[in-house]
Each structure stands twice: as C-alpha cells, then as structure tokens.
Residue frames as a rotation matrix with the C-alpha (Angstrom) as fourth column:
MET 1
-0.230 -0.250 0.940 28.73
-0.349 0.923 0.160 26.83
-0.908 -0.291 -0.300 -7.60
ALA 2
-0.615 -0.106 -0.782 29.11
-0.789 0.081 0.609 25.02
-0.001 0.991 -0.133 -10.87
HIS 3
0.577 0.788 0.214 26.62
-0.730 0.615 -0.297 22.48
-0.366 0.015 0.931 -12.14
LEU 4
-0.100 -0.568 0.817 27.77
-0.033 0.823 0.568 18.96
-0.994 0.030 -0.101 -12.98
ASN 5
-0.103 -0.035 -0.994 28.67
-0.964 -0.241 0.109 18.49
-0.243 0.970 -0.009 -16.61
VAL 6
-0.741 -0.055 0.670 27.09
-0.063 0.998 0.011 15.09
-0.669 -0.034 -0.743 -16.96
LYS 7
-0.635 0.544 -0.549 25.15
-0.700 -0.104 0.707 14.12
0.328 0.833 0.447 -20.07
PRO 8
-0.048 0.681 0.731 21.88
-0.794 0.418 -0.441 12.45
-0.606 -0.601 0.520 -19.13
ASP 9
-0.731 -0.136 0.669 21.26
0.127 0.936 0.330 8.88
-0.671 0.326 -0.666 -20.32
PRO 10
-0.808 0.390 -0.441 19.45
-0.564 -0.296 0.771 8.85
0.170 0.872 0.459 -23.71
ALA 11
-0.622 0.599 -0.504 17.29
0.404 0.797 0.449 5.95
0.671 0.076 -0.738 -22.67
TYR 12
-0.496 0.409 -0.766 16.11
0.756 -0.230 -0.612 7.87
-0.427 -0.883 -0.195 -19.58
LEU 13
-0.764 0.180 -0.619 15.36
-0.320 -0.940 0.121 10.95
-0.560 0.290 0.776 -21.73
LYS 14
-0.775 0.473 -0.419 13.34
-0.314 0.287 0.905 8.81
0.549 0.833 -0.074 -24.13
TYR 15
-0.494 0.564 -0.662 11.43
0.769 0.638 -0.030 7.21
0.406 -0.524 -0.749 -21.23
ALA 16
-0.601 0.274 -0.751 10.67
0.389 -0.721 -0.574 10.62
-0.698 -0.637 0.327 -19.69
ALA 17
-0.791 0.320 -0.521 9.38
-0.581 -0.659 0.477 11.91
-0.191 0.681 0.707 -22.99
MET 18
-0.662 0.582 -0.472 7.22
0.060 0.669 0.741 8.84
0.747 0.462 -0.478 -23.45
MET 19
-0.475 0.503 -0.722 5.71
0.878 0.226 -0.421 9.23
-0.049 -0.834 -0.549 -19.92
LYS 20
-0.742 0.178 -0.646 4.99
-0.022 -0.970 -0.242 12.89
-0.670 -0.166 0.724 -20.60
THR 21
-0.525 0.516 -0.677 2.93
-0.850 -0.364 0.382 12.12
-0.049 0.776 0.629 -23.79
ARG 22
-0.986 0.065 0.154 1.51
0.063 0.998 -0.022 8.75
-0.155 -0.013 -0.988 -22.90
HIS 23
-0.279 0.953 -0.118 -2.09
0.170 -0.072 -0.983 10.08
-0.945 -0.294 -0.142 -22.77
HIS 24
-0.124 0.203 -0.971 -1.87
-0.841 -0.540 -0.005 11.08
-0.526 0.816 0.238 -26.40
TYR 25
-0.620 -0.219 -0.754 -1.57
-0.669 0.650 0.361 7.42
0.411 0.728 -0.549 -27.48
PHE 26
-0.793 0.363 0.489 -4.24
-0.200 0.603 -0.772 5.91
-0.575 -0.710 -0.406 -25.26
ARG 27
-0.536 0.652 -0.536 -6.98
-0.609 0.140 0.780 3.88
0.584 0.745 0.323 -27.04
TRP 28
0.009 0.606 0.795 -10.01
-0.839 0.438 -0.324 2.19
-0.545 -0.664 0.513 -25.55
THR 29
-0.525 -0.109 -0.844 -9.60
-0.573 0.778 0.256 -1.44
0.629 0.618 -0.471 -26.30
PRO 30
0.501 0.754 -0.425 -11.52
-0.162 0.564 0.810 -4.39
0.850 -0.337 0.405 -24.81
ARG 31
-0.031 -0.623 -0.782 -8.60
0.784 0.470 -0.405 -4.91
0.620 -0.626 0.474 -22.38
THR 32
-0.907 -0.352 0.230 -8.47
0.173 -0.811 -0.559 -1.29
0.384 -0.467 0.797 -21.17
ALA 33
-0.180 0.926 0.332 -12.23
-0.620 -0.369 0.693 -1.16
0.764 -0.082 0.640 -20.86
ARG 34
0.486 0.325 -0.811 -12.25
0.268 0.828 0.492 -4.34
0.832 -0.456 0.316 -18.79
LEU 35
-0.429 -0.724 -0.540 -9.43
0.805 -0.035 -0.592 -3.15
0.410 -0.689 0.598 -16.47
THR 36
-0.846 0.125 0.519 -11.10
-0.251 -0.951 -0.180 0.23
0.471 -0.282 0.836 -16.01
PHE 37
0.207 0.978 -0.012 -14.40
-0.487 0.114 0.866 -1.41
0.849 -0.173 0.500 -15.15
ILE 38
0.284 -0.182 -0.941 -12.69
0.660 0.750 0.054 -3.77
0.696 -0.636 0.333 -12.65
TYR 39
-0.617 -0.689 -0.381 -10.79
0.735 -0.332 -0.591 -0.99
0.281 -0.644 0.711 -10.90
VAL 40
-0.851 0.323 0.415 -13.68
-0.355 -0.935 0.001 1.60
0.388 -0.146 0.910 -10.90
ALA 41
0.060 0.995 0.081 -16.69
-0.824 0.004 0.567 -0.62
0.564 -0.101 0.820 -10.20
VAL 42
0.487 0.179 -0.855 -15.82
0.065 0.969 0.240 -4.15
0.871 -0.173 0.460 -9.12
VAL 43
-0.473 -0.736 -0.484 -13.03
0.560 0.173 -0.810 -3.56
0.680 -0.655 0.330 -6.56
PRO 44
-0.822 0.181 0.540 -14.92
-0.454 -0.780 -0.430 -0.64
0.344 -0.599 0.723 -4.77
SER 45
0.223 0.971 -0.091 -18.08
-0.723 0.227 0.652 -2.71
0.654 -0.080 0.752 -4.73
ILE 46
0.262 -0.217 -0.941 -16.31
0.371 0.922 -0.109 -5.67
0.891 -0.320 0.322 -3.15
MET 47
-0.781 -0.620 -0.072 -14.65
0.348 -0.337 -0.875 -3.34
0.518 -0.709 0.479 -0.56
GLY 48
-0.567 0.640 0.519 -18.02
-0.720 -0.691 0.066 -1.69
0.400 -0.336 0.853 0.22
TYR 49
0.453 0.704 -0.547 -19.73
-0.362 0.706 0.609 -5.06
0.815 -0.078 0.574 0.62
ILE 50
-0.110 -0.572 -0.813 -17.00
0.641 0.584 -0.498 -6.24
0.759 -0.576 0.303 3.01
ALA 51
-0.915 -0.224 0.335 -17.17
-0.056 -0.752 -0.657 -2.96
0.399 -0.620 0.676 4.96
TYR 52
-0.159 0.951 0.266 -20.99
-0.810 -0.279 0.515 -3.23
0.564 -0.133 0.815 5.18
LYS 53
0.508 0.317 -0.801 -20.96
0.023 0.924 0.381 -6.87
0.861 -0.212 0.462 6.33
THR 54
-0.183 -0.644 -0.743 -18.26
0.796 0.347 -0.496 -6.36
0.577 -0.682 0.449 8.94
ASP 55
-0.577 0.038 0.816 -19.69
-0.294 -0.942 -0.165 -3.01
0.762 -0.335 0.555 10.28
GLU 56
0.548 0.836 -0.012 -22.18
-0.354 0.245 0.903 -5.02
0.758 -0.491 0.430 12.36
ASN 57
0.433 -0.414 -0.801 -19.38
0.702 0.712 0.011 -6.61
0.565 -0.567 0.599 14.30
LEU 58
-0.542 -0.721 0.431 -17.95
0.270 -0.635 -0.724 -3.32
0.796 -0.276 0.539 15.59
PRO 59
-0.450 0.387 -0.805 -18.88
0.876 0.016 -0.482 -2.16
-0.174 -0.922 -0.346 19.14
ARG 60
-0.058 0.546 0.836 -21.49
0.421 -0.746 0.516 0.49
0.905 0.381 -0.186 19.38
HIS 61
-0.836 -0.239 -0.494 -21.75
0.548 -0.335 -0.766 3.19
0.018 -0.911 0.411 22.03
HIS 62
0.246 0.939 -0.242 -24.72
0.930 -0.299 -0.213 5.03
-0.273 -0.172 -0.947 23.40
PRO 63
0.273 -0.127 0.954 -24.91
0.642 -0.714 -0.279 8.53
0.716 0.688 -0.114 21.79
SER 64
0.836 0.030 0.547 -24.54
-0.299 -0.811 0.502 10.29
0.459 -0.584 -0.669 25.10
SER 65
0.772 -0.608 -0.187 -21.46
0.584 0.560 0.587 8.26
-0.252 -0.562 0.788 25.99
GLN 66
0.644 -0.620 -0.449 -18.09
-0.466 -0.783 0.412 9.97
-0.607 -0.055 -0.793 26.26
LEU 67
-0.155 -0.725 0.671 -16.50
0.197 0.643 0.740 7.23
-0.968 0.247 0.043 24.08
VAL 68
0.690 0.429 0.582 -17.95
0.648 -0.010 -0.761 8.63
-0.321 0.903 -0.286 20.89
LEU 69
-0.326 -0.917 -0.232 -15.13
0.596 -0.389 0.702 10.07
-0.734 0.091 0.673 18.87
LEU 70
0.813 0.582 -0.011 -15.68
0.398 -0.571 -0.718 13.21
-0.424 0.580 -0.695 16.86
SER 71
0.145 -0.840 0.522 -13.30
0.989 0.142 -0.045 14.26
-0.036 0.523 0.851 14.21
SER 72
-0.671 -0.395 0.628 -13.92
0.472 -0.880 -0.050 18.03
0.572 0.263 0.777 14.25
SER 73
-0.873 0.340 -0.350 -15.57
0.112 -0.559 -0.822 20.80
-0.475 -0.756 0.449 16.21
CYS 74
-0.580 0.697 -0.421 -18.12
-0.804 -0.409 0.431 21.18
0.129 0.589 0.798 13.40
ALA 75
-0.304 0.446 -0.842 -19.12
-0.038 0.877 0.479 17.56
0.952 0.178 -0.250 13.72
GLN 76
-0.792 0.020 -0.611 -19.26
0.598 0.231 -0.767 18.01
0.125 -0.973 -0.195 17.52
ASN 77
-0.840 0.483 -0.248 -21.53
-0.385 -0.852 -0.356 21.02
-0.383 -0.203 0.901 17.17
ARG 78
-0.360 0.727 -0.584 -23.86
-0.724 0.177 0.667 19.01
0.589 0.663 0.462 14.90
TYR 79
-0.470 0.127 -0.874 -23.84
0.397 0.914 -0.081 16.12
0.788 -0.385 -0.480 17.37
LEU 80
-0.885 0.116 -0.451 -24.70
0.399 -0.313 -0.862 18.48
-0.241 -0.943 0.231 20.25
ASP 81
-0.669 0.689 -0.279 -27.46
-0.742 -0.639 0.202 20.08
-0.039 0.342 0.939 18.18
LEU 82
-0.329 0.548 -0.769 -28.94
-0.279 0.722 0.633 16.66
0.902 0.423 -0.085 17.73
LEU 83
-0.503 0.055 -0.862 -28.90
0.734 0.553 -0.393 16.08
0.455 -0.831 -0.319 21.45
GLY 84
0.543 0.731 0.414 -30.37
0.490 -0.676 0.551 19.53
0.682 -0.097 -0.725 22.10
GLU 85
0.538 -0.474 -0.698 -27.37
0.672 -0.259 0.694 20.74
-0.509 -0.842 0.179 24.03
SER 86
0.848 -0.379 0.371 -24.89
0.018 -0.678 -0.734 23.59
0.530 0.630 -0.568 23.37
LEU 87
-0.017 -0.953 -0.302 -21.26
0.680 0.211 -0.702 24.23
0.733 -0.218 0.645 24.22
C-alpha cells in the first residue's frame, strides 16, 4: 500500500519544532515565578482547605458497619487487623 504523497504544511512543521524545543528557551521571570507559585501552592492549598472544611459534612459510619467501602484487599486486611479479625 502506497503512502500519500502530500507535503506537510510548513507552518505546522515550524510549530512542531517549536513545541519540541520549548524547554530550551524557558526563563524564570517574575510572571512565570508568580504563575508557578499560584498553580503549585495557592490552588492546591485552597482545594485542600475546601476539602478539609467540607469533610465534616459527610456521613460517617461505624467501623464495624458493612457500609465502609474498601478499595483493595490490602486495605481490607489492614482494616481487619485493626479490628483484631482475620479473613
């Protein structure tokens, strides 16, 4: 099966080359430092604060209740070890 004989768009090739080497031209400026700080520290802090404050509003179940959801058998084994039971 033959390949298409289509010449790629030069603008797209230039864009692809720029994306490939973008990290070579990065410089820390006040703007990039500010944006990095916002996305690495401020946004996760706000999300963590909201999660911490709204966590109290969620229903809680007694540890021996069957409604406790466990994500893996390893977590289930640790949970049963805490209760003093075994499978």
